[in-house]
KOLVO-94657 format. One record per residue: x, y, z of N, C-alpha, C, CB in turn; residue number from 0; residue in three letters. Coordinates in steps of 0.2 Angstrom, whole numbers, plus 5000, padded with zeros to 4 digits. Glycine has a CB too. Example, Ala and Ser with C-alpha at 12.3 -4.5 7.8 and 13.67 -1.06 7.14 Angstrom:
<recs>
  n_c1  n_c2  n_c3  ca_c1  ca_c2  ca_c3  c_c1  c_c2  c_c3  cb_c1  cb_c2  cb_c3  resi  resn
  5066  4972  5039   5062   4978   5039  5066  4984  5039   5057   4978   5045     0   ALA
  5064  4989  5035   5068   4995   5036  5064  5000  5039   5070   4997   5029     1   SER
</recs>
This chain:
<recs>
  n_c1  n_c2  n_c3  ca_c1  ca_c2  ca_c3  c_c1  c_c2  c_c3  cb_c1  cb_c2  cb_c3  resi  resn
  5060  5110  5021   5053   5109   5021  5051  5102  5018   5050   5114   5017     0   UNK
  5054  5099  5013   5052   5093   5010  5053  5087  5016   5056   5091   5004     1   UNK
  5058  5087  5020   5058   5082   5025  5053  5083  5030   5065   5083   5028     2   UNK
  5051  5089  5031   5045   5089   5036  5039  5087  5033   5044   5097   5038     3   UNK
  5037  5088  5027   5031   5085   5024  5031  5077  5024   5031   5087   5016     4   UNK
  5037  5074  5022   5038   5067   5023  5037  5064  5030   5045   5064   5020     5   UNK
  5040  5068  5035   5039   5066   5042  5032  5066  5044   5043   5071   5046     6   UNK
  5028  5072  5042   5021   5073   5044  5017  5067  5041   5019   5080   5042     7   UNK
  5018  5066  5035   5015   5061   5031  5016  5054  5034   5017   5060   5024     8   UNK
  5022  5053  5036   5023   5046   5040  5020  5046  5046   5031   5046   5041     9   UNK
  5019  5051  5050   5015   5051   5056  5008  5049  5055   5016   5058   5059    10   UNK
  5005  5051  5049   4998   5049   5048  4998  5042  5045   4995   5054   5043    11   UNK
  5003  5040  5040   5002   5034   5037  5004  5028  5041   5007   5034   5031    12   UNK
  5009  5028  5046   5011   5022   5050  5005  5020  5055   5017   5024   5054    13   UNK
  5002  5025  5059   4997   5022   5063  4991  5020  5059   4995   5028   5068    14   UNK
  4989  5023  5053   4984   5021   5049  4985  5014  5047   4983   5026   5043    15   UNK
  4991  5012  5045   4992   5005   5043  4991  5001  5048   4999   5005   5040    16   UNK
  4994  5002  5054   4993   4998   5060  4986  4997  5062   4997   5001   5066    17   UNK
  4982  5002  5062   4975   5001   5064  4971  4998  5059   4972   5008   5065    18   UNK
  4972  4999  5052   4968   4996   5047  4970  4988  5047   4970   4999   5040    19   UNK
  4977  4987  5048   4979   4980   5048  4975  4976  5053   4986   4979   5049    20   UNK
  4975  4979  5059   4972   4975   5065  4964  4975  5064   4973   4980   5072    21   UNK
  4961  4980  5061   4954   4979   5059  4952  4974  5054   4952   4986   5057    22   UNK
  4956  4973  5049   4955   4968   5044  4957  4961  5046   4959   4970   5037    23   UNK
  4962  4961  5050   4964   4954   5052  4959  4951  5057   4971   4954   5055    24   UNK
  4956  4956  5061   4952   4954   5066  4945  4950  5063   4950   4959   5071    25   UNK
  4944  4952  5057   4938   4949   5054  4939  4943  5050   4936   4955   5049    26   UNK
  4946  4941  5050   4947   4934   5046  4951  4930  5051   4952   4936   5040    27   UNK
  4948  4924  5051   4952   4918   5055  4956  4914  5050   4947   4914   5059    28   UNK
  4962  4917  5048   4965   4914   5043  4973  4915  5044   4963   4916   5036    29   UNK
  4977  4911  5041   4984   4912   5041  4986  4917  5036   4988   4906   5040    30   UNK
  4982  4919  5031   4983   4923   5026  4983  4931  5029   4978   4923   5020    31   UNK
  4988  4935  5027   4989   4941   5029  4985  4946  5026   4996   4944   5029    32   UNK
  4978  4946  5027   4973   4950   5023  4974  4957  5025   4966   4948   5025    33   UNK
  4976  4959  5031   4977   4966   5032  4983  4969  5028   4979   4967   5039    34   UNK
  4989  4966  5028   4994   4969   5024  4992  4969  5016   5001   4965   5025    35   UNK
  4989  4963  5014   4987   4963   5007  4983  4969  5005   4984   4956   5006    36   UNK
  4977  4970  5009   4973   4975   5008  4976  4982  5008   4967   4975   5013    37   UNK
  4980  4983  5013   4984   4989   5013  4988  4991  5007   4988   4990   5020    38   UNK
  4992  4986  5005   4997   4987   4999  4993  4988  4993   5001   4981   4999    39   UNK
  4987  4984  4992   4983   4985   4986  4980  4992  4986   4978   4980   4985    40   UNK
  4978  4994  4992   4975   5001   4992  4980  5006  4991   4972   5002   4999    41   UNK
  4986  5005  4994   4991   5010   4993  4994  5011  4986   4997   5008   4998    42   UNK
  4994  5005  4982   4996   5005   4975  4991  5009  4971   4996   4998   4973    43   UNK
  4984  5008  4973   4979   5012   4969  4980  5020  4971   4972   5010   4972    44   UNK
  4981  5022  4977   4982   5029   4979  4988  5031  4975   4982   5029   4986    45   UNK
  4994  5028  4975   5000   5030   4972  4999  5031  4965   5006   5025   4974    46   UNK
  4995  5026  4962   4994   5027   4955  4990  5034  4953   4990   5021   4952    47   UNK
  4985  5035  4958   4981   5041   4957  4985  5047  4958   4975   5041   4962    48   UNK
  4990  5047  4963   4994   5053   4964  4999  5054  4959   4998   5052   4971    49   UNK
  5001  5049  4956   5006   5050   4950  5002  5053  4944   5008   5043   4948    50   UNK
  4996  5051  4943   4992   5054   4938  4990  5061  4940   4985   5050   4936    51   UNK
  4989  5063  4946   4987   5069   4948  4993  5074  4947   4985   5069   4956    52   UNK
  4999  5071  4948   5005   5076   4947  5006  5077  4940   5011   5072   4951    53   UNK
  5005  5071  4936   5007   5072   4929  5002  5075  4925   5007   5065   4926    54   UNK
  4995  5075  4926   4990   5078   4922  4986  5083  4925   4985   5072   4920    55   UNK
  4986  5084  4932   4982   5089   4935  4986  5094  4939   4977   5085   4940    56   UNK
  4992  5094  4939   4997   5099   4942  4997  5098  4949   4994   5105   4940    57   UNK
  4997  5092  4952   4998   5091   4959  5005  5094  4961   4997   5084   4962    58   UNK
  5006  5098  4965   5013   5101   4966  5017  5096  4970   5012   5107   4971    59   UNK
  5024  5097  4969   5028   5092   4972  5028  5091  4979   5035   5094   4970    60   UNK
  5026  5096  4983   5025   5096   4990  5019  5091  4992   5024   5103   4993    61   UNK
  5014  5091  4987   5008   5087   4988  5010  5079  4987   5003   5088   4983    62   UNK
  5015  5078  4982   5017   5071   4981  5021  5069  4987   5020   5070   4974    63   UNK
  5025  5074  4990   5030   5072   4995  5026  5070  5001   5034   5078   4997    64   UNK
  5021  5074  5003   5016   5073   5009  5012  5067  5008   5012   5079   5010    65   UNK
  5008  5066  5002   5004   5061   5001  5007  5055  4999   4998   5063   4996    66   UNK
  5011  5055  4994   5014   5049   4991  5020  5046  4995   5017   5050   4984    67   UNK
  5025  5050  4996   5031   5048   5000  5030  5047  5007   5037   5053   4999    68   UNK
  5026  5052  5010   5025   5052   5017  5020  5047  5019   5023   5059   5020    69   UNK
  5013  5049  5018   5008   5045   5020  5008  5038  5017   5001   5048   5018    70   UNK
  5008  5037  5010   5008   5031   5007  5014  5027  5008   5007   5032   4999    71   UNK
  5020  5030  5009   5026   5027   5010  5026  5023  5017   5032   5032   5010    72   UNK
  5023  5027  5022   5022   5024   5029  5016  5019  5029   5021   5029   5034    73   UNK
  5011  5020  5025   5005   5016   5025  5007  5009  5022   5000   5019   5021    74   UNK
  5010  5009  5016   5011   5003   5013  5018  5000  5016   5012   5003   5005    75   UNK
  5019  4993  5015   5024   4990   5018  5027  4984  5014   5023   4988   5025    76   UNK
  5032  4985  5011   5035   4979   5007  5039  4975  5012   5040   4982   5002    77   UNK
  5042  4977  5017   5045   4973   5022  5040  4968  5026   5049   4977   5027    78   UNK
  5035  4971  5028   5030   4966   5031  5027  4961  5026   5024   4970   5034    79   UNK
  5026  4963  5020   5024   4959   5015  5029  4953  5014   5023   4962   5008    80   UNK
  5035  4955  5013   5041   4950   5013  5041  4945  5019   5047   4953   5012    81   UNK
  5041  4948  5025   5041   4944   5031  5035  4939  5031   5041   4949   5037    82   UNK
  5029  4942  5030   5023   4938   5031  5023  4932  5025   5017   4942   5030    83   UNK
  5026  4933  5019   5027   4928   5014  5031  4923  5017   5029   4931   5008    84   UNK
  5037  4925  5019   5042   4920   5022  5039  4916  5028   5048   4924   5024    85   UNK
  5035  4919  5032   5032   4916   5038  5027  4910  5035   5028   4921   5042    86   UNK
  5024  4912  5030   5019   4907   5027  5023  4901  5024   5015   4910   5022    87   UNK
  5028  4903  5021   5033   4897   5018  5035  4893  5024   5038   4900   5014    88   UNK
  5038  4896  5029   5041   4892   5035  5035  4888  5038   5044   4897   5040    89   UNK
  5029  4890  5039   5024   4887   5042  5021  4881  5037   5018   4892   5044    90   UNK
  5023  4881  5031   5021   4876   5027  5015  4878  5023   5020   4869   5030    91   UNK
  5013  4884  5023   5007   4887   5020  5009  4889  5013   5003   4892   5024    92   UNK
  5011  4884  5009   5014   4886   5002  5009  4889  4997   5016   4880   4999    93   UNK
  5003  4887  4997   4998   4890   4993  4996  4897  4995   4991   4886   4993    94   UNK
  4996  4899  5002   4995   4905   5004  5000  4910  5002   4993   4905   5011    95   UNK
  5007  4907  5003   5013   4911   5002  5013  4913  4994   5019   4907   5003    96   UNK
  5011  4908  4990   5011   4910   4983  5006  4915  4981   5010   4903   4979    97   UNK
  5000  4914  4984   4994   4918   4983  4996  4925  4985   4988   4916   4986    98   UNK
  4999  4926  4991   5001   4932   4993  5006  4936  4989   5004   4932   5001    99   UNK
  5011  4932  4987   5017   4935   4983  5014  4937  4976   5022   4930   4982   100   UNK
  5011  4932  4972   5008   4933   4966  5002  4938  4966   5006   4927   4962   101   UNK
  4998  4937  4970   4992   4942   4971  4994  4949  4972   4987   4939   4976   102   UNK
  4999  4950  4977   5001   4956   4978  5004  4960  4972   5006   4956   4984   103   UNK
  5008  4956  4968   5011   4959   4963  5006  4961  4957   5016   4954   4960   104   UNK
  5002  4956  4956   4997   4957   4950  4992  4962  4952   4994   4950   4948   105   UNK
  4989  4961  4958   4983   4966   4960  4986  4973  4962   4980   4963   4966   106   UNK
  4992  4973  4964   4995   4979   4966  4997  4983  4959   5002   4979   4970   107   UNK
  4999  4980  4954   5000   4983   4948  4994  4985  4945   5004   4978   4943   108   UNK
  4989  4981  4945   4982   4983   4942  4979  4989  4946   4978   4977   4942   109   UNK
  4980  4989  4952   4977   4994   4956  4981  5001  4955   4978   4993   4964   110   UNK
  4987  5001  4954   4991   5007   4952  4989  5009  4945   4998   5006   4952   111   UNK
  4988  5005  4940   4985   5007   4934  4978  5010  4934   4986   5001   4929   112   UNK
  4974  5006  4938   4967   5009   4939  4967  5016  4942   4963   5004   4943   113   UNK
  4971  5017  4947   4971   5023   4951  4974  5029  4946   4976   5023   4957   114   UNK
  4979  5027  4942   4981   5032   4937  4976  5033  4932   4988   5029   4933   115   UNK
  4973  5028  4929   4968   5029   4924  4962  5033  4926   4965   5022   4921   116   UNK
  4960  5032  4932   4954   5035   4935  4956  5043  4936   4952   5033   4942   117   UNK
  4961  5045  4938   4963   5052   4939  4964  5055  4932   4969   5053   4943   118   UNK
  4967  5051  4927   4968   5054   4920  4961  5055  4917   4972   5049   4916   119   UNK
  4956  5051  4919   4949   5051   4916  4946  5057  4919   4945   5045   4917   120   UNK
  4947  5058  4926   4944   5064   4929  4946  5070  4926   4944   5064   4937   121   UNK
</recs>
């Protein structure tokens, strides 16, 4: 059963990531990967909230498998983040690569903390 929950979550998260990335990137005429950046920050917030929901509100493990591992696991993407950062470096967009790397780390961590704090507060 756990593998089915992860699989079903992945079926939702992967197309959601693709569609949201295309929607966000279409609105920006920039080499910066705004779609992946927004997706990963949003995913970090949701994962922080899910962690708090499991720790303080009794979200069952099946819920964390479906929502966290399945949907968020397929929605967020470290490999695309790494690829896009390397592409920026190869293209000579050093500032954008640095902002992407550092911004993703800092804002992703802050988003996870904010999601956790929000659910603990609720």
